KEVOMAR-526711 format. One record per residue (C-alpha): x, y, z; residue in three letters; residue number from 1. Coordinates in nm, 2 decimals. Example, Ala and Ser with C-alpha at 12.3 -4.5 7.8 and 13.67 -1.06 7.14 Angstrom:
1.23 -0.45 0.78 Ala 1
1.37 -0.11 0.71 Ser 2
This chain:
-3.54 0.44 -3.32 Unk 1
-3.58 0.70 -3.04 Unk 2
-3.41 0.64 -2.71 Unk 3
-3.48 0.80 -2.38 Unk 4
-3.29 0.73 -2.06 Unk 5
-3.41 0.82 -1.71 Unk 6
-3.11 0.94 -1.50 Unk 7
-3.02 0.71 -1.21 Unk 8
-3.12 0.82 -0.85 Unk 9
-2.84 0.93 -0.63 Unk 10
-2.65 0.63 -0.49 Unk 11
-2.66 0.54 -0.12 Unk 12
-2.32 0.50 0.05 Unk 13
-2.23 0.27 0.33 Unk 14
-1.88 0.35 0.47 Unk 15
-1.66 0.06 0.59 Unk 16
-1.49 0.10 0.93 Unk 17
-1.17 0.31 0.92 Unk 18
-0.94 0.03 1.05 Unk 19
-0.63 0.19 0.90 Unk 20
-0.68 0.50 1.11 Unk 21
-0.71 0.29 1.43 Unk 22
-0.40 0.09 1.34 Unk 23
-0.21 0.41 1.27 Unk 24
-0.30 0.55 1.61 Unk 25
-0.21 0.23 1.80 Unk 26
0.12 0.19 1.61 Unk 27
0.21 0.55 1.68 Unk 28
0.14 0.51 2.05 Unk 29
0.36 0.20 2.07 Unk 30
0.64 0.38 1.90 Unk 31
0.62 0.68 2.14 Unk 32
0.61 0.45 2.44 Unk 33
0.92 0.27 2.32 Unk 34
1.11 0.60 2.27 Unk 35
1.01 0.72 2.62 Unk 36
1.13 0.39 2.78 Unk 37
1.45 0.40 2.58 Unk 38
1.53 0.75 2.69 Unk 39
1.46 0.67 3.06 Unk 40
1.70 0.37 3.04 Unk 41
1.97 0.59 2.88 Unk 42
1.93 0.85 3.16 Unk 43
1.97 0.59 3.44 Unk 44
2.27 0.43 3.27 Unk 45
2.43 0.77 3.23 Unk 46
2.39 0.86 3.60 Unk 47
2.55 0.53 3.71 Unk 48
2.85 0.57 3.48 Unk 49
2.90 0.93 3.59 Unk 50
2.92 0.81 3.96 Unk 51
3.22 0.58 3.88 Unk 52
3.55 0.79 3.89 Unk 53
3.76 0.52 3.72 Unk 54
3.52 0.49 3.43 Unk 55
3.50 0.87 3.40 Unk 56
3.88 0.91 3.39 Unk 57
3.91 0.64 3.12 Unk 58
3.64 0.80 2.91 Unk 59
3.82 1.13 2.93 Unk 60
4.12 1.00 2.74 Unk 61
3.94 0.75 2.51 Unk 62
3.96 0.84 2.14 Unk 63
3.64 0.98 2.00 Unk 64
3.44 0.75 1.78 Unk 65
3.24 0.87 1.49 Unk 66
2.87 0.79 1.50 Unk 67
2.73 0.69 1.16 Unk 68
2.35 0.65 1.11 Unk 69
2.25 0.48 0.79 Unk 70
1.88 0.47 0.72 Unk 71
1.72 0.30 0.42 Unk 72
1.62 0.52 0.13 Unk 73
1.29 0.68 0.22 Unk 74
1.15 0.67 -0.13 Unk 75
1.20 0.29 -0.16 Unk 76
1.02 0.24 0.17 Unk 77
0.72 0.44 0.07 Unk 78
0.70 0.32 -0.29 Unk 79
0.70 -0.04 -0.16 Unk 80
0.34 0.03 -0.05 Unk 81
0.25 0.07 -0.42 Unk 82
-0.11 0.17 -0.47 Unk 83
-0.21 0.25 -0.11 Unk 84
-0.58 0.19 -0.09 Unk 85
-0.67 0.38 0.22 Unk 86
-1.05 0.42 0.18 Unk 87
-1.31 0.18 0.05 Unk 88
-1.69 0.21 0.04 Unk 89
-1.99 0.03 -0.11 Unk 90
-2.27 0.22 -0.28 Unk 91
-2.60 0.12 -0.43 Unk 92
-2.83 0.29 -0.68 Unk 93
-3.13 0.21 -0.91 Unk 94
-3.09 0.27 -1.28 Unk 95
-3.39 0.27 -1.51 Unk 96
-3.35 0.26 -1.89 Unk 97
-3.61 0.23 -2.16 Unk 98
-3.63 0.26 -2.54 Unk 99
-3.89 0.24 -2.81 Unk 100
-3.89 -0.08 -3.01 Unk 101
-4.16 0.01 -3.27 Unk 102
-4.23 0.38 -3.30 Unk 103
-4.32 0.54 -2.96 Unk 104
-4.58 0.29 -2.86 Unk 105
-4.42 -0.04 -2.80 Unk 106
-4.11 -0.02 -2.58 Unk 107
-3.88 -0.21 -2.36 Unk 108
-3.81 -0.10 -2.00 Unk 109
-3.54 -0.23 -1.76 Unk 110
-3.48 -0.15 -1.39 Unk 111
-3.13 -0.23 -1.26 Unk 112
-3.04 -0.26 -0.89 Unk 113
-2.67 -0.17 -0.90 Unk 114
-2.42 -0.21 -0.63 Unk 115
-2.07 -0.09 -0.67 Unk 116
-1.74 -0.07 -0.48 Unk 117
-1.52 0.24 -0.47 Unk 118
-1.16 0.23 -0.37 Unk 119
-0.96 0.55 -0.31 Unk 120
-0.60 0.60 -0.22 Unk 121
-0.26 0.73 -0.33 Unk 122
-0.06 0.61 -0.63 Unk 123
0.28 0.61 -0.47 Unk 124
0.45 0.52 -0.80 Unk 125
0.41 0.90 -0.87 Unk 126
0.63 0.99 -0.58 Unk 127
0.95 1.16 -0.70 Unk 128
1.30 1.20 -0.54 Unk 129
1.24 1.58 -0.50 Unk 130
0.92 1.51 -0.31 Unk 131
1.12 1.38 -0.01 Unk 132
1.36 1.56 0.21 Unk 133
1.56 1.42 0.50 Unk 134
1.72 1.64 0.77 Unk 135
2.10 1.64 0.80 Unk 136
2.09 1.45 1.13 Unk 137
1.86 1.18 0.97 Unk 138
1.59 1.22 1.24 Unk 139
1.32 1.40 1.05 Unk 140
1.17 1.36 0.70 Unk 141
0.94 1.57 0.49 Unk 142
0.72 1.43 0.21 Unk 143
0.50 1.58 -0.06 Unk 144
0.26 1.30 -0.14 Unk 145
0.06 1.27 -0.46 Unk 146
-0.31 1.36 -0.43 Unk 147
-0.56 1.10 -0.34 Unk 148
-0.76 0.96 -0.62 Unk 149
-1.01 0.69 -0.71 Unk 150
-0.81 0.38 -0.77 Unk 151
-1.10 0.16 -0.87 Unk 152
-1.47 0.18 -0.92 Unk 153
-1.67 -0.12 -1.03 Unk 154
-2.00 -0.30 -1.01 Unk 155
-2.03 -0.60 -0.79 Unk 156
-2.18 -0.90 -0.98 Unk 157
-2.10 -1.17 -0.73 Unk 158
-2.44 -1.29 -0.61 Unk 159
-2.29 -1.44 -0.29 Unk 160
-2.21 -1.08 -0.17 Unk 161
-2.47 -0.90 0.05 Unk 162
-2.50 -0.63 -0.21 Unk 163
-2.47 -0.72 -0.58 Unk 164
-2.59 -0.59 -0.92 Unk 165
-2.89 -0.75 -1.08 Unk 166
-3.19 -0.68 -1.31 Unk 167
-3.49 -0.62 -1.09 Unk 168
-3.75 -0.58 -1.36 Unk 169
-3.76 -0.60 -1.74 Unk 170
-4.07 -0.52 -1.94 Unk 171
-4.11 -0.61 -2.31 Unk 172
-4.45 -0.53 -2.45 Unk 173
-4.41 -0.76 -2.75 Unk 174
-4.24 -1.09 -2.80 Unk 175
-3.90 -0.96 -2.92 Unk 176
-3.56 -1.06 -2.80 Unk 177
-3.44 -0.86 -2.50 Unk 178
-3.19 -0.59 -2.59 Unk 179
-2.85 -0.64 -2.44 Unk 180
-2.76 -0.28 -2.51 Unk 181
-3.03 -0.16 -2.27 Unk 182
-2.87 -0.34 -1.98 Unk 183
-2.53 -0.22 -2.07 Unk 184
-2.65 0.14 -2.09 Unk 185
-2.81 0.10 -1.74 Unk 186
-2.49 -0.04 -1.60 Unk 187
-2.29 0.24 -1.75 Unk 188
-2.52 0.51 -1.60 Unk 189
-2.52 0.34 -1.26 Unk 190
-2.14 0.33 -1.25 Unk 191
-2.12 0.69 -1.35 Unk 192
-2.36 0.79 -1.07 Unk 193
-2.16 0.59 -0.81 Unk 194
-1.84 0.75 -0.92 Unk 195
-1.98 1.11 -0.90 Unk 196
-2.14 1.05 -0.56 Unk 197
-1.82 0.90 -0.42 Unk 198
-1.63 1.22 -0.52 Unk 199
-1.90 1.44 -0.36 Unk 200
-1.90 1.23 -0.04 Unk 201
-1.54 1.33 0.06 Unk 202
-1.39 0.98 0.01 Unk 203
-1.07 1.14 -0.13 Unk 204
-1.02 1.34 0.19 Unk 205
-1.06 1.03 0.40 Unk 206
-0.82 0.84 0.18 Unk 207
-0.56 1.12 0.21 Unk 208
-0.59 1.12 0.59 Unk 209
-0.56 0.75 0.62 Unk 210
-0.27 0.72 0.38 Unk 211
-0.07 0.98 0.58 Unk 212
-0.14 0.79 0.90 Unk 213
-0.01 0.46 0.74 Unk 214
0.30 0.62 0.59 Unk 215
0.39 0.81 0.91 Unk 216
0.37 0.48 1.11 Unk 217
0.60 0.31 0.86 Unk 218
0.86 0.58 0.87 Unk 219
0.85 0.63 1.25 Unk 220
0.90 0.25 1.28 Unk 221
1.21 0.29 1.06 Unk 222
1.37 0.54 1.30 Unk 223
1.25 0.88 1.20 Unk 224
1.14 1.10 1.50 Unk 225
0.95 1.35 1.29 Unk 226
0.74 1.30 0.98 Unk 227
0.61 1.61 0.80 Unk 228
0.37 1.62 0.51 Unk 229
0.39 1.91 0.27 Unk 230
0.10 2.03 0.05 Unk 231
0.14 2.01 -0.33 Unk 232
């Protein structure tokens, strides 16, 4: 039996809104505003206390008190995010497969409308202790994150979804049972095409940017003033 497969056309991508990026920007803005207000209040309070001679004299002879800042372990905070899916997109393509059933004359042909979902992000379980460095004053942290990768690529089979995978056309020139292998081959080729197109479309770069935004927001909310990301 001779088989001949026609390569699937390049998938068409429809990016979902970058909600995580907007959330990161809003969160960072709120944190900066809170820090500014806090600094202003401390400045006003300090000026009032300095104008009080009795309080100034008492503070001059008061025993010094050690300031201890305890921050939760950074690696535990970040790893708690687990597989951080920071980019997701839906892609569709058409896969056509055909094969001879009797010689090269009688054949079966199948056209598959394939719709797949691609999820990209960072596997934070790969983060190591040596990838994180905290300054001596506990106010800044440097991280070397794992590279963004495709976390999941699959075909959507749920017919209730706006885009789902289905057989559009099947041609069998003789009354023989339909080949299940032919559809499986078409699905495999469609999934491969979707994966390759996702990588070429820059989804990993988007996932990396969004992941950094989310992690920076989490760490700033935990009390770090500066969050630096180092390249691997």
